mmCIF file of the N, C-alpha and C atoms, coordinates in Angstrom:
data_MODEL
# 
_entry.id   MODEL 
# 
loop_
_atom_site.group_PDB 
_atom_site.id 
_atom_site.type_symbol 
_atom_site.label_atom_id 
_atom_site.label_alt_id 
_atom_site.label_comp_id 
_atom_site.label_asym_id 
_atom_site.label_entity_id 
_atom_site.label_seq_id 
_atom_site.pdbx_PDB_ins_code 
_atom_site.Cartn_x 
_atom_site.Cartn_y 
_atom_site.Cartn_z 
_atom_site.occupancy 
_atom_site.B_iso_or_equiv 
_atom_site.pdbx_formal_charge 
_atom_site.auth_seq_id 
_atom_site.auth_comp_id 
_atom_site.auth_asym_id 
_atom_site.auth_atom_id 
_atom_site.pdbx_PDB_model_num 
ATOM 1   N N  . UNK A 1 1  ? 30.433  165.579 117.433 1.00 0.00 ? 1  UNK A N  1 
ATOM 2   C CA . UNK A 1 1  ? 30.388  166.627 116.426 1.00 0.00 ? 1  UNK A CA 1 
ATOM 3   C C  . UNK A 1 1  ? 29.550  167.714 116.788 1.00 0.00 ? 1  UNK A C  1 
ATOM 4   N N  . UNK A 1 2  ? 30.188  168.945 117.527 1.00 0.00 ? 2  UNK A N  1 
ATOM 5   C CA . UNK A 1 2  ? 29.445  169.846 118.382 1.00 0.00 ? 2  UNK A CA 1 
ATOM 6   C C  . UNK A 1 2  ? 28.712  170.597 116.839 1.00 0.00 ? 2  UNK A C  1 
ATOM 7   N N  . UNK A 1 3  ? 27.388  170.968 117.415 1.00 0.00 ? 3  UNK A N  1 
ATOM 8   C CA . UNK A 1 3  ? 26.162  171.890 117.221 1.00 0.00 ? 3  UNK A CA 1 
ATOM 9   C C  . UNK A 1 3  ? 26.440  172.909 116.883 1.00 0.00 ? 3  UNK A C  1 
ATOM 10  N N  . UNK A 1 4  ? 27.867  173.518 116.662 1.00 0.00 ? 4  UNK A N  1 
ATOM 11  C CA . UNK A 1 4  ? 27.775  175.277 116.546 1.00 0.00 ? 4  UNK A CA 1 
ATOM 12  C C  . UNK A 1 4  ? 26.679  175.911 115.810 1.00 0.00 ? 4  UNK A C  1 
ATOM 13  N N  . UNK A 1 5  ? 26.530  177.200 115.560 1.00 0.00 ? 5  UNK A N  1 
ATOM 14  C CA . UNK A 1 5  ? 25.464  177.724 114.849 1.00 0.00 ? 5  UNK A CA 1 
ATOM 15  C C  . UNK A 1 5  ? 26.124  177.874 113.281 1.00 0.00 ? 5  UNK A C  1 
ATOM 16  N N  . UNK A 1 6  ? 27.243  177.597 113.341 1.00 0.00 ? 6  UNK A N  1 
ATOM 17  C CA . UNK A 1 6  ? 27.614  177.292 111.807 1.00 0.00 ? 6  UNK A CA 1 
ATOM 18  C C  . UNK A 1 6  ? 27.463  175.862 111.038 1.00 0.00 ? 6  UNK A C  1 
ATOM 19  N N  . UNK A 1 7  ? 27.637  174.877 112.011 1.00 0.00 ? 7  UNK A N  1 
ATOM 20  C CA . UNK A 1 7  ? 27.292  173.546 111.774 1.00 0.00 ? 7  UNK A CA 1 
ATOM 21  C C  . UNK A 1 7  ? 26.164  173.403 111.605 1.00 0.00 ? 7  UNK A C  1 
ATOM 22  N N  . UNK A 1 8  ? 25.130  173.900 112.402 1.00 0.00 ? 8  UNK A N  1 
ATOM 23  C CA . UNK A 1 8  ? 23.517  173.971 112.502 1.00 0.00 ? 8  UNK A CA 1 
ATOM 24  C C  . UNK A 1 8  ? 23.261  174.638 111.118 1.00 0.00 ? 8  UNK A C  1 
ATOM 25  N N  . UNK A 1 9  ? 23.705  175.709 110.694 1.00 0.00 ? 9  UNK A N  1 
ATOM 26  C CA . UNK A 1 9  ? 23.709  176.382 108.977 1.00 0.00 ? 9  UNK A CA 1 
ATOM 27  C C  . UNK A 1 9  ? 23.679  175.101 108.192 1.00 0.00 ? 9  UNK A C  1 
ATOM 28  N N  . UNK A 1 10 ? 25.046  174.523 108.270 1.00 0.00 ? 10 UNK A N  1 
ATOM 29  C CA . UNK A 1 10 ? 25.357  173.729 107.110 1.00 0.00 ? 10 UNK A CA 1 
ATOM 30  C C  . UNK A 1 10 ? 24.584  172.374 106.770 1.00 0.00 ? 10 UNK A C  1 
ATOM 31  N N  . UNK A 1 11 ? 24.245  171.915 108.199 1.00 0.00 ? 11 UNK A N  1 
ATOM 32  C CA . UNK A 1 11 ? 23.138  170.685 108.249 1.00 0.00 ? 11 UNK A CA 1 
ATOM 33  C C  . UNK A 1 11 ? 22.194  171.122 107.740 1.00 0.00 ? 11 UNK A C  1 
ATOM 34  N N  . UNK A 1 12 ? 21.467  172.320 108.127 1.00 0.00 ? 12 UNK A N  1 
ATOM 35  C CA . UNK A 1 12 ? 20.108  172.731 107.243 1.00 0.00 ? 12 UNK A CA 1 
ATOM 36  C C  . UNK A 1 12 ? 20.387  172.937 105.699 1.00 0.00 ? 12 UNK A C  1 
ATOM 37  N N  . UNK A 1 13 ? 21.360  173.434 105.631 1.00 0.00 ? 13 UNK A N  1 
ATOM 38  C CA . UNK A 1 13 ? 21.878  173.555 104.043 1.00 0.00 ? 13 UNK A CA 1 
ATOM 39  C C  . UNK A 1 13 ? 21.536  172.047 102.909 1.00 0.00 ? 13 UNK A C  1 
ATOM 40  N N  . UNK A 1 14 ? 22.655  171.323 104.029 1.00 0.00 ? 14 UNK A N  1 
ATOM 41  C CA . UNK A 1 14 ? 22.718  169.689 102.849 1.00 0.00 ? 14 UNK A CA 1 
ATOM 42  C C  . UNK A 1 14 ? 21.619  168.580 103.219 1.00 0.00 ? 14 UNK A C  1 
ATOM 43  N N  . UNK A 1 15 ? 20.619  169.430 103.739 1.00 0.00 ? 15 UNK A N  1 
ATOM 44  C CA . UNK A 1 15 ? 19.432  168.650 104.127 1.00 0.00 ? 15 UNK A CA 1 
ATOM 45  C C  . UNK A 1 15 ? 18.514  169.060 103.278 1.00 0.00 ? 15 UNK A C  1 
ATOM 46  N N  . UNK A 1 16 ? 18.306  169.767 102.655 1.00 0.00 ? 16 UNK A N  1 
ATOM 47  C CA . UNK A 1 16 ? 16.886  171.045 102.292 1.00 0.00 ? 16 UNK A CA 1 
ATOM 48  C C  . UNK A 1 16 ? 16.180  169.313 101.574 1.00 0.00 ? 16 UNK A C  1 
ATOM 49  N N  . UNK A 1 17 ? 14.869  169.687 102.376 1.00 0.00 ? 17 UNK A N  1 
ATOM 50  C CA . UNK A 1 17 ? 13.681  168.975 101.509 1.00 0.00 ? 17 UNK A CA 1 
ATOM 51  C C  . UNK A 1 17 ? 13.593  167.817 102.837 1.00 0.00 ? 17 UNK A C  1 
ATOM 52  N N  . UNK A 1 18 ? 14.422  167.794 103.736 1.00 0.00 ? 18 UNK A N  1 
ATOM 53  C CA . UNK A 1 18 ? 14.281  166.706 104.714 1.00 0.00 ? 18 UNK A CA 1 
ATOM 54  C C  . UNK A 1 18 ? 12.802  167.140 105.261 1.00 0.00 ? 18 UNK A C  1 
ATOM 55  N N  . UNK A 1 19 ? 12.322  165.569 105.865 1.00 0.00 ? 19 UNK A N  1 
ATOM 56  C CA . UNK A 1 19 ? 10.832  165.905 106.444 1.00 0.00 ? 19 UNK A CA 1 
ATOM 57  C C  . UNK A 1 19 ? 11.047  164.562 107.446 1.00 0.00 ? 19 UNK A C  1 
ATOM 58  N N  . UNK A 1 20 ? 10.678  165.023 108.523 1.00 0.00 ? 20 UNK A N  1 
ATOM 59  C CA . UNK A 1 20 ? 9.997   163.776 109.864 1.00 0.00 ? 20 UNK A CA 1 
ATOM 60  C C  . UNK A 1 20 ? 8.971   163.931 110.292 1.00 0.00 ? 20 UNK A C  1 
ATOM 61  N N  . UNK A 1 21 ? 8.360   163.292 110.661 1.00 0.00 ? 21 UNK A N  1 
ATOM 62  C CA . UNK A 1 21 ? 6.832   163.479 111.150 1.00 0.00 ? 21 UNK A CA 1 
ATOM 63  C C  . UNK A 1 21 ? 7.105   162.187 112.254 1.00 0.00 ? 21 UNK A C  1 
ATOM 64  N N  . UNK A 1 22 ? 6.122   162.862 113.552 1.00 0.00 ? 22 UNK A N  1 
ATOM 65  C CA . UNK A 1 22 ? 6.219   162.199 114.629 1.00 0.00 ? 22 UNK A CA 1 
ATOM 66  C C  . UNK A 1 22 ? 5.042   162.052 115.410 1.00 0.00 ? 22 UNK A C  1 
ATOM 67  N N  . UNK A 1 23 ? 4.742   161.382 115.786 1.00 0.00 ? 23 UNK A N  1 
ATOM 68  C CA . UNK A 1 23 ? 3.250   160.999 116.823 1.00 0.00 ? 23 UNK A CA 1 
ATOM 69  C C  . UNK A 1 23 ? 3.700   161.377 118.108 1.00 0.00 ? 23 UNK A C  1 
ATOM 70  N N  . UNK A 1 24 ? 2.654   161.679 118.693 1.00 0.00 ? 24 UNK A N  1 
ATOM 71  C CA . UNK A 1 24 ? 2.539   161.780 120.741 1.00 0.00 ? 24 UNK A CA 1 
ATOM 72  C C  . UNK A 1 24 ? 1.176   161.725 120.831 1.00 0.00 ? 24 UNK A C  1 
ATOM 73  N N  . UNK A 1 25 ? 0.831   160.446 121.215 1.00 0.00 ? 25 UNK A N  1 
ATOM 74  C CA . UNK A 1 25 ? -0.152  159.960 121.880 1.00 0.00 ? 25 UNK A CA 1 
ATOM 75  C C  . UNK A 1 25 ? -0.359  159.809 123.315 1.00 0.00 ? 25 UNK A C  1 
ATOM 76  N N  . UNK A 1 26 ? -1.329  160.220 123.965 1.00 0.00 ? 26 UNK A N  1 
ATOM 77  C CA . UNK A 1 26 ? -1.620  160.040 125.314 1.00 0.00 ? 26 UNK A CA 1 
ATOM 78  C C  . UNK A 1 26 ? -3.365  159.939 125.655 1.00 0.00 ? 26 UNK A C  1 
ATOM 79  N N  . UNK A 1 27 ? -3.891  159.755 126.647 1.00 0.00 ? 27 UNK A N  1 
ATOM 80  C CA . UNK A 1 27 ? -5.224  159.521 127.083 1.00 0.00 ? 27 UNK A CA 1 
ATOM 81  C C  . UNK A 1 27 ? -6.053  160.731 126.483 1.00 0.00 ? 27 UNK A C  1 
ATOM 82  N N  . UNK A 1 28 ? -6.343  161.091 125.863 1.00 0.00 ? 28 UNK A N  1 
ATOM 83  C CA . UNK A 1 28 ? -7.640  161.662 125.360 1.00 0.00 ? 28 UNK A CA 1 
ATOM 84  C C  . UNK A 1 28 ? -7.146  162.616 124.353 1.00 0.00 ? 28 UNK A C  1 
ATOM 85  N N  . UNK A 1 29 ? -5.880  162.425 124.104 1.00 0.00 ? 29 UNK A N  1 
ATOM 86  C CA . UNK A 1 29 ? -4.934  163.612 123.218 1.00 0.00 ? 29 UNK A CA 1 
ATOM 87  C C  . UNK A 1 29 ? -3.843  162.744 122.551 1.00 0.00 ? 29 UNK A C  1 
ATOM 88  N N  . UNK A 1 30 ? -4.074  163.262 121.265 1.00 0.00 ? 30 UNK A N  1 
ATOM 89  C CA . UNK A 1 30 ? -2.801  163.487 120.564 1.00 0.00 ? 30 UNK A CA 1 
ATOM 90  C C  . UNK A 1 30 ? -2.476  163.749 119.533 1.00 0.00 ? 30 UNK A C  1 
ATOM 91  N N  . UNK A 1 31 ? -1.224  164.352 119.171 1.00 0.00 ? 31 UNK A N  1 
ATOM 92  C CA . UNK A 1 31 ? -0.390  165.357 118.565 1.00 0.00 ? 31 UNK A CA 1 
ATOM 93  C C  . UNK A 1 31 ? 0.638   164.764 117.469 1.00 0.00 ? 31 UNK A C  1 
ATOM 94  N N  . UNK A 1 32 ? 0.288   165.665 116.207 1.00 0.00 ? 32 UNK A N  1 
ATOM 95  C CA . UNK A 1 32 ? 1.079   165.021 115.066 1.00 0.00 ? 32 UNK A CA 1 
ATOM 96  C C  . UNK A 1 32 ? 2.093   166.641 115.038 1.00 0.00 ? 32 UNK A C  1 
ATOM 97  N N  . UNK A 1 33 ? 3.286   166.003 114.749 1.00 0.00 ? 33 UNK A N  1 
ATOM 98  C CA . UNK A 1 33 ? 4.348   166.810 114.359 1.00 0.00 ? 33 UNK A CA 1 
ATOM 99  C C  . UNK A 1 33 ? 5.426   166.880 112.925 1.00 0.00 ? 33 UNK A C  1 
ATOM 100 N N  . UNK A 1 34 ? 4.883   167.716 112.280 1.00 0.00 ? 34 UNK A N  1 
ATOM 101 C CA . UNK A 1 34 ? 6.122   167.353 110.695 1.00 0.00 ? 34 UNK A CA 1 
ATOM 102 C C  . UNK A 1 34 ? 6.916   168.519 110.663 1.00 0.00 ? 34 UNK A C  1 
ATOM 103 N N  . UNK A 1 35 ? 8.761   168.210 110.737 1.00 0.00 ? 35 UNK A N  1 
ATOM 104 C CA . UNK A 1 35 ? 9.201   168.891 110.775 1.00 0.00 ? 35 UNK A CA 1 
ATOM 105 C C  . UNK A 1 35 ? 9.311   168.930 109.301 1.00 0.00 ? 35 UNK A C  1 
ATOM 106 N N  . UNK A 1 36 ? 10.306  170.515 108.785 1.00 0.00 ? 36 UNK A N  1 
ATOM 107 C CA . UNK A 1 36 ? 10.453  170.147 107.258 1.00 0.00 ? 36 UNK A CA 1 
ATOM 108 C C  . UNK A 1 36 ? 11.500  171.321 107.010 1.00 0.00 ? 36 UNK A C  1 
ATOM 109 N N  . UNK A 1 37 ? 12.580  170.980 106.649 1.00 0.00 ? 37 UNK A N  1 
ATOM 110 C CA . UNK A 1 37 ? 13.492  171.882 106.196 1.00 0.00 ? 37 UNK A CA 1 
ATOM 111 C C  . UNK A 1 37 ? 13.487  172.315 104.679 1.00 0.00 ? 37 UNK A C  1 
ATOM 112 N N  . UNK A 1 38 ? 13.534  173.552 104.571 1.00 0.00 ? 38 UNK A N  1 
ATOM 113 C CA . UNK A 1 38 ? 13.486  174.679 103.500 1.00 0.00 ? 38 UNK A CA 1 
ATOM 114 C C  . UNK A 1 38 ? 14.056  175.815 103.368 1.00 0.00 ? 38 UNK A C  1 
ATOM 115 N N  . UNK A 1 39 ? 14.739  176.014 102.595 1.00 0.00 ? 39 UNK A N  1 
ATOM 116 C CA . UNK A 1 39 ? 15.512  177.274 102.303 1.00 0.00 ? 39 UNK A CA 1 
ATOM 117 C C  . UNK A 1 39 ? 16.344  177.681 103.698 1.00 0.00 ? 39 UNK A C  1 
ATOM 118 N N  . UNK A 1 40 ? 17.073  176.215 103.906 1.00 0.00 ? 40 UNK A N  1 
ATOM 119 C CA . UNK A 1 40 ? 17.729  175.972 105.634 1.00 0.00 ? 40 UNK A CA 1 
ATOM 120 C C  . UNK A 1 40 ? 17.433  176.904 106.855 1.00 0.00 ? 40 UNK A C  1 
ATOM 121 N N  . UNK A 1 41 ? 16.338  176.525 106.747 1.00 0.00 ? 41 UNK A N  1 
ATOM 122 C CA . UNK A 1 41 ? 15.124  177.039 107.755 1.00 0.00 ? 41 UNK A CA 1 
ATOM 123 C C  . UNK A 1 41 ? 14.725  175.678 107.910 1.00 0.00 ? 41 UNK A C  1 
ATOM 124 N N  . UNK A 1 42 ? 14.325  175.572 109.514 1.00 0.00 ? 42 UNK A N  1 
ATOM 125 C CA . UNK A 1 42 ? 12.928  174.424 109.771 1.00 0.00 ? 42 UNK A CA 1 
ATOM 126 C C  . UNK A 1 42 ? 11.928  175.004 110.060 1.00 0.00 ? 42 UNK A C  1 
ATOM 127 N N  . UNK A 1 43 ? 11.217  174.285 109.975 1.00 0.00 ? 43 UNK A N  1 
ATOM 128 C CA . UNK A 1 43 ? 9.856   174.742 110.137 1.00 0.00 ? 43 UNK A CA 1 
ATOM 129 C C  . UNK A 1 43 ? 8.841   173.264 110.727 1.00 0.00 ? 43 UNK A C  1 
ATOM 130 N N  . UNK A 1 44 ? 7.704   173.816 111.429 1.00 0.00 ? 44 UNK A N  1 
ATOM 131 C CA . UNK A 1 44 ? 7.746   172.702 112.582 1.00 0.00 ? 44 UNK A CA 1 
ATOM 132 C C  . UNK A 1 44 ? 5.826   172.963 112.352 1.00 0.00 ? 44 UNK A C  1 
ATOM 133 N N  . UNK A 1 45 ? 5.538   172.192 111.694 1.00 0.00 ? 45 UNK A N  1 
ATOM 134 C CA . UNK A 1 45 ? 3.857   172.292 111.631 1.00 0.00 ? 45 UNK A CA 1 
ATOM 135 C C  . UNK A 1 45 ? 3.194   171.051 113.123 1.00 0.00 ? 45 UNK A C  1 
ATOM 136 N N  . UNK A 1 46 ? 2.085   171.773 113.569 1.00 0.00 ? 46 UNK A N  1 
ATOM 137 C CA . UNK A 1 46 ? 1.594   171.096 115.029 1.00 0.00 ? 46 UNK A CA 1 
ATOM 138 C C  . UNK A 1 46 ? 0.223   170.660 114.546 1.00 0.00 ? 46 UNK A C  1 
ATOM 139 N N  . UNK A 1 47 ? -0.474  169.853 114.541 1.00 0.00 ? 47 UNK A N  1 
ATOM 140 C CA . UNK A 1 47 ? -1.550  169.794 114.694 1.00 0.00 ? 47 UNK A CA 1 
ATOM 141 C C  . UNK A 1 47 ? -2.153  167.656 115.279 1.00 0.00 ? 47 UNK A C  1 
ATOM 142 N N  . UNK A 1 48 ? -3.266  168.275 115.936 1.00 0.00 ? 48 UNK A N  1 
ATOM 143 C CA . UNK A 1 48 ? -3.442  167.121 116.761 1.00 0.00 ? 48 UNK A CA 1 
ATOM 144 C C  . UNK A 1 48 ? -5.280  167.176 116.835 1.00 0.00 ? 48 UNK A C  1 
ATOM 145 N N  . UNK A 1 49 ? -5.302  166.197 118.130 1.00 0.00 ? 49 UNK A N  1 
ATOM 146 C CA . UNK A 1 49 ? -7.144  166.425 118.662 1.00 0.00 ? 49 UNK A CA 1 
ATOM 147 C C  . UNK A 1 49 ? -6.832  165.851 119.864 1.00 0.00 ? 49 UNK A C  1 
ATOM 148 N N  . UNK A 1 50 ? -8.458  166.132 120.194 1.00 0.00 ? 50 UNK A N  1 
ATOM 149 C CA . UNK A 1 50 ? -8.481  165.727 121.488 1.00 0.00 ? 50 UNK A CA 1 
ATOM 150 C C  . UNK A 1 50 ? -9.920  164.853 122.107 1.00 0.00 ? 50 UNK A C  1 
ATOM 151 N N  . UNK A 1 51 ? -10.371 164.542 122.976 1.00 0.00 ? 51 UNK A N  1 
ATOM 152 C CA . UNK A 1 51 ? -11.463 164.002 122.920 1.00 0.00 ? 51 UNK A CA 1 
ATOM 153 C C  . UNK A 1 51 ? -12.543 164.942 123.405 1.00 0.00 ? 51 UNK A C  1 
ATOM 154 N N  . UNK A 1 52 ? -12.229 166.219 123.832 1.00 0.00 ? 52 UNK A N  1 
ATOM 155 C CA . UNK A 1 52 ? -12.804 166.512 125.005 1.00 0.00 ? 52 UNK A CA 1 
ATOM 156 C C  . UNK A 1 52 ? -13.475 167.758 124.015 1.00 0.00 ? 52 UNK A C  1 
ATOM 157 N N  . UNK A 1 53 ? -14.855 167.922 123.776 1.00 0.00 ? 53 UNK A N  1 
ATOM 158 C CA . UNK A 1 53 ? -16.091 168.101 122.856 1.00 0.00 ? 53 UNK A CA 1 
ATOM 159 C C  . UNK A 1 53 ? -15.740 169.902 123.076 1.00 0.00 ? 53 UNK A C  1 
ATOM 160 N N  . UNK A 1 54 ? -15.150 170.598 123.804 1.00 0.00 ? 54 UNK A N  1 
ATOM 161 C CA . UNK A 1 54 ? -14.970 171.719 123.983 1.00 0.00 ? 54 UNK A CA 1 
ATOM 162 C C  . UNK A 1 54 ? -13.434 172.304 123.499 1.00 0.00 ? 54 UNK A C  1 
ATOM 163 N N  . UNK A 1 55 ? -12.773 171.414 122.879 1.00 0.00 ? 55 UNK A N  1 
ATOM 164 C CA . UNK A 1 55 ? -11.559 171.568 123.037 1.00 0.00 ? 55 UNK A CA 1 
ATOM 165 C C  . UNK A 1 55 ? -11.315 171.943 121.667 1.00 0.00 ? 55 UNK A C  1 
ATOM 166 N N  . UNK A 1 56 ? -10.441 172.968 120.910 1.00 0.00 ? 56 UNK A N  1 
ATOM 167 C CA . UNK A 1 56 ? -9.816  172.692 119.764 1.00 0.00 ? 56 UNK A CA 1 
ATOM 168 C C  . UNK A 1 56 ? -8.223  172.740 120.009 1.00 0.00 ? 56 UNK A C  1 
ATOM 169 N N  . UNK A 1 57 ? -8.104  172.231 118.714 1.00 0.00 ? 57 UNK A N  1 
ATOM 170 C CA . UNK A 1 57 ? -6.414  172.389 118.219 1.00 0.00 ? 57 UNK A CA 1 
ATOM 171 C C  . UNK A 1 57 ? -5.816  173.014 117.093 1.00 0.00 ? 57 UNK A C  1 
ATOM 172 N N  . UNK A 1 58 ? -5.739  173.810 116.637 1.00 0.00 ? 58 UNK A N  1 
ATOM 173 C CA . UNK A 1 58 ? -5.465  174.483 115.803 1.00 0.00 ? 58 UNK A CA 1 
ATOM 174 C C  . UNK A 1 58 ? -4.116  173.884 115.241 1.00 0.00 ? 58 UNK A C  1 
ATOM 175 N N  . UNK A 1 59 ? -4.075  173.918 113.509 1.00 0.00 ? 59 UNK A N  1 
ATOM 176 C CA . UNK A 1 59 ? -3.144  173.301 113.059 1.00 0.00 ? 59 UNK A CA 1 
ATOM 177 C C  . UNK A 1 59 ? -2.207  174.603 113.125 1.00 0.00 ? 59 UNK A C  1 
ATOM 178 N N  . UNK A 1 60 ? -1.131  174.213 113.176 1.00 0.00 ? 60 UNK A N  1 
ATOM 179 C CA . UNK A 1 60 ? 0.113   175.582 113.259 1.00 0.00 ? 60 UNK A CA 1 
ATOM 180 C C  . UNK A 1 60 ? 1.342   175.087 112.586 1.00 0.00 ? 60 UNK A C  1 
ATOM 181 N N  . UNK A 1 61 ? 1.538   175.627 111.643 1.00 0.00 ? 61 UNK A N  1 
ATOM 182 C CA . UNK A 1 61 ? 3.191   175.964 111.146 1.00 0.00 ? 61 UNK A CA 1 
ATOM 183 C C  . UNK A 1 61 ? 3.923   177.186 111.142 1.00 0.00 ? 61 UNK A C  1 
ATOM 184 N N  . UNK A 1 62 ? 5.058   176.666 111.423 1.00 0.00 ? 62 UNK A N  1 
ATOM 185 C CA . UNK A 1 62 ? 5.953   177.832 111.974 1.00 0.00 ? 62 UNK A CA 1 
ATOM 186 C C  . UNK A 1 62 ? 7.434   177.772 111.846 1.00 0.00 ? 62 UNK A C  1 
ATOM 187 N N  . UNK A 1 63 ? 8.319   178.851 112.106 1.00 0.00 ? 63 UNK A N  1 
ATOM 188 C CA . UNK A 1 63 ? 9.881   178.352 111.514 1.00 0.00 ? 63 UNK A CA 1 
ATOM 189 C C  . UNK A 1 63 ? 10.045  178.159 113.100 1.00 0.00 ? 63 UNK A C  1 
ATOM 190 N N  . UNK A 1 64 ? 11.422  177.237 113.499 1.00 0.00 ? 64 UNK A N  1 
ATOM 191 C CA . UNK A 1 64 ? 11.630  176.622 114.700 1.00 0.00 ? 64 UNK A CA 1 
ATOM 192 C C  . UNK A 1 64 ? 12.268  177.722 115.132 1.00 0.00 ? 64 UNK A C  1 
ATOM 193 N N  . UNK A 1 65 ? 12.331  178.076 116.903 1.00 0.00 ? 65 UNK A N  1 
ATOM 194 C CA . UNK A 1 65 ? 13.515  178.499 117.291 1.00 0.00 ? 65 UNK A CA 1 
ATOM 195 C C  . UNK A 1 65 ? 14.742  177.946 117.360 1.00 0.00 ? 65 UNK A C  1 
ATOM 196 N N  . UNK A 1 66 ? 15.762  178.995 117.457 1.00 0.00 ? 66 UNK A N  1 
ATOM 197 C CA . UNK A 1 66 ? 17.276  178.147 117.615 1.00 0.00 ? 66 UNK A CA 1 
ATOM 198 C C  . UNK A 1 66 ? 17.565  177.024 118.394 1.00 0.00 ? 66 UNK A C  1 
ATOM 199 N N  . UNK A 1 67 ? 16.608  176.842 119.697 1.00 0.00 ? 67 UNK A N  1 
ATOM 200 C CA . UNK A 1 67 ? 16.936  175.787 120.434 1.00 0.00 ? 67 UNK A CA 1 
ATOM 201 C C  . UNK A 1 67 ? 16.135  174.855 119.981 1.00 0.00 ? 67 UNK A C  1 
ATOM 202 N N  . UNK A 1 68 ? 14.948  175.017 119.466 1.00 0.00 ? 68 UNK A N  1 
ATOM 203 C CA . UNK A 1 68 ? 14.301  173.839 118.760 1.00 0.00 ? 68 UNK A CA 1 
ATOM 204 C C  . UNK A 1 68 ? 14.862  172.961 117.418 1.00 0.00 ? 68 UNK A C  1 
ATOM 205 N N  . UNK A 1 69 ? 15.720  174.088 116.913 1.00 0.00 ? 69 UNK A N  1 
ATOM 206 C CA . UNK A 1 69 ? 16.265  173.738 115.678 1.00 0.00 ? 69 UNK A CA 1 
ATOM 207 C C  . UNK A 1 69 ? 17.312  172.672 115.921 1.00 0.00 ? 69 UNK A C  1 
ATOM 208 N N  . UNK A 1 70 ? 18.317  173.540 117.466 1.00 0.00 ? 70 UNK A N  1 
ATOM 209 C CA . UNK A 1 70 ? 19.590  172.375 118.021 1.00 0.00 ? 70 UNK A CA 1 
ATOM 210 C C  . UNK A 1 70 ? 19.150  171.040 118.332 1.00 0.00 ? 70 UNK A C  1 
ATOM 211 N N  . UNK A 1 71 ? 17.954  170.888 118.800 1.00 0.00 ? 71 UNK A N  1 
ATOM 212 C CA . UNK A 1 71 ? 17.287  169.544 119.796 1.00 0.00 ? 71 UNK A CA 1 
ATOM 213 C C  . UNK A 1 71 ? 17.171  168.595 118.322 1.00 0.00 ? 71 UNK A C  1 
ATOM 214 N N  . UNK A 1 72 ? 16.758  169.307 117.258 1.00 0.00 ? 72 UNK A N  1 
ATOM 215 C CA . UNK A 1 72 ? 16.202  168.104 116.766 1.00 0.00 ? 72 UNK A CA 1 
ATOM 216 C C  . UNK A 1 72 ? 17.208  167.931 115.894 1.00 0.00 ? 72 UNK A C  1 
ATOM 217 N N  . UNK A 1 73 ? 18.040  168.718 115.395 1.00 0.00 ? 73 UNK A N  1 
ATOM 218 C CA . UNK A 1 73 ? 19.683  167.870 114.666 1.00 0.00 ? 73 UNK A CA 1 
ATOM 219 C C  . UNK A 1 73 ? 20.083  167.508 115.346 1.00 0.00 ? 73 UNK A C  1 
ATOM 220 N N  . UNK A 1 74 ? 20.093  167.530 116.611 1.00 0.00 ? 74 UNK A N  1 
ATOM 221 C CA . UNK A 1 74 ? 20.901  166.101 117.797 1.00 0.00 ? 74 UNK A CA 1 
ATOM 222 C C  . UNK A 1 74 ? 19.998  165.513 117.960 1.00 0.00 ? 74 UNK A C  1 
ATOM 223 N N  . UNK A 1 75 ? 19.014  165.120 118.052 1.00 0.00 ? 75 UNK A N  1 
ATOM 224 C CA . UNK A 1 75 ? 18.233  164.225 117.888 1.00 0.00 ? 75 UNK A CA 1 
ATOM 225 C C  . UNK A 1 75 ? 17.949  163.329 116.628 1.00 0.00 ? 75 UNK A C  1 
ATOM 226 N N  . UNK A 1 76 ? 18.167  163.766 115.400 1.00 0.00 ? 76 UNK A N  1 
ATOM 227 C CA . UNK A 1 76 ? 17.969  163.105 114.157 1.00 0.00 ? 76 UNK A CA 1 
ATOM 228 C C  . UNK A 1 76 ? 19.105  162.880 113.510 1.00 0.00 ? 76 UNK A C  1 
ATOM 229 N N  . UNK A 1 77 ? 20.176  163.413 114.011 1.00 0.00 ? 77 UNK A N  1 
ATOM 230 C CA . UNK A 1 77 ? 21.584  163.771 113.051 1.00 0.00 ? 77 UNK A CA 1 
ATOM 231 C C  . UNK A 1 77 ? 21.723  162.502 112.570 1.00 0.00 ? 77 UNK A C  1 
ATOM 232 N N  . UNK A 1 78 ? 21.700  161.137 112.870 1.00 0.00 ? 78 UNK A N  1 
ATOM 233 C CA . UNK A 1 78 ? 21.593  160.002 112.400 1.00 0.00 ? 78 UNK A CA 1 
ATOM 234 C C  . UNK A 1 78 ? 20.942  159.693 111.259 1.00 0.00 ? 78 UNK A C  1 
ATOM 235 N N  . UNK A 1 79 ? 19.986  161.035 111.152 1.00 0.00 ? 79 UNK A N  1 
ATOM 236 C CA . UNK A 1 79 ? 19.061  160.283 109.621 1.00 0.00 ? 79 UNK A CA 1 
ATOM 237 C C  . UNK A 1 79 ? 19.198  161.449 108.594 1.00 0.00 ? 79 UNK A C  1 
ATOM 238 N N  . UNK A 1 80 ? 20.071  162.437 108.977 1.00 0.00 ? 80 UNK A N  1 
ATOM 239 C CA . UNK A 1 80 ? 20.517  163.869 108.406 1.00 0.00 ? 80 UNK A CA 1 
ATOM 240 C C  . UNK A 1 80 ? 21.841  163.439 107.378 1.00 0.00 ? 80 UNK A C  1 
ATOM 241 N N  . UNK A 1 81 ? 22.399  164.002 106.414 1.00 0.00 ? 81 UNK A N  1 
ATOM 242 C CA . UNK A 1 81 ? 23.396  163.900 105.598 1.00 0.00 ? 81 UNK A CA 1 
ATOM 243 C C  . UNK A 1 81 ? 24.279  164.591 106.517 1.00 0.00 ? 81 UNK A C  1 
ATOM 244 N N  . UNK A 1 82 ? 25.415  163.849 107.159 1.00 0.00 ? 82 UNK A N  1 
ATOM 245 C CA . UNK A 1 82 ? 26.442  165.179 107.828 1.00 0.00 ? 82 UNK A CA 1 
ATOM 246 C C  . UNK A 1 82 ? 27.676  165.029 106.989 1.00 0.00 ? 82 UNK A C  1 
ATOM 247 N N  . UNK A 1 83 ? 27.554  164.636 105.894 1.00 0.00 ? 83 UNK A N  1 
ATOM 248 C CA . UNK A 1 83 ? 29.234  164.556 104.638 1.00 0.00 ? 83 UNK A CA 1 
ATOM 249 C C  . UNK A 1 83 ? 29.443  166.004 105.004 1.00 0.00 ? 83 UNK A C  1 
ATOM 250 N N  . UNK A 1 84 ? 30.760  165.715 105.183 1.00 0.00 ? 84 UNK A N  1 
ATOM 251 C CA . UNK A 1 84 ? 32.277  167.299 105.345 1.00 0.00 ? 84 UNK A CA 1 
ATOM 252 C C  . UNK A 1 84 ? 31.855  167.952 106.864 1.00 0.00 ? 84 UNK A C  1 
ATOM 253 N N  . UNK A 1 85 ? 31.378  167.309 107.634 1.00 0.00 ? 85 UNK A N  1 
ATOM 254 C CA . UNK A 1 85 ? 31.599  168.075 109.095 1.00 0.00 ? 85 UNK A CA 1 
ATOM 255 C C  . UNK A 1 85 ? 32.395  167.252 109.775 1.00 0.00 ? 85 UNK A C  1 
# 
């Protein structure tokens, strides 16, 4: 299945309410990501923490770019509803 712009939009529309949480842990650093499909769009919320006393890690939610949406749909297409594609 090729993820053309039309196919990506159909996947987003068919998977309204889908959520995926990921965690990336490295030395002195942990990042959490929550992906959420709402209103035919993919939102990414990023939060995390570091062990550095002077470091701040803002909790940020934003609309995914076209490239981020493409990568997300490709990576998790096995978990998504792909009926009719």
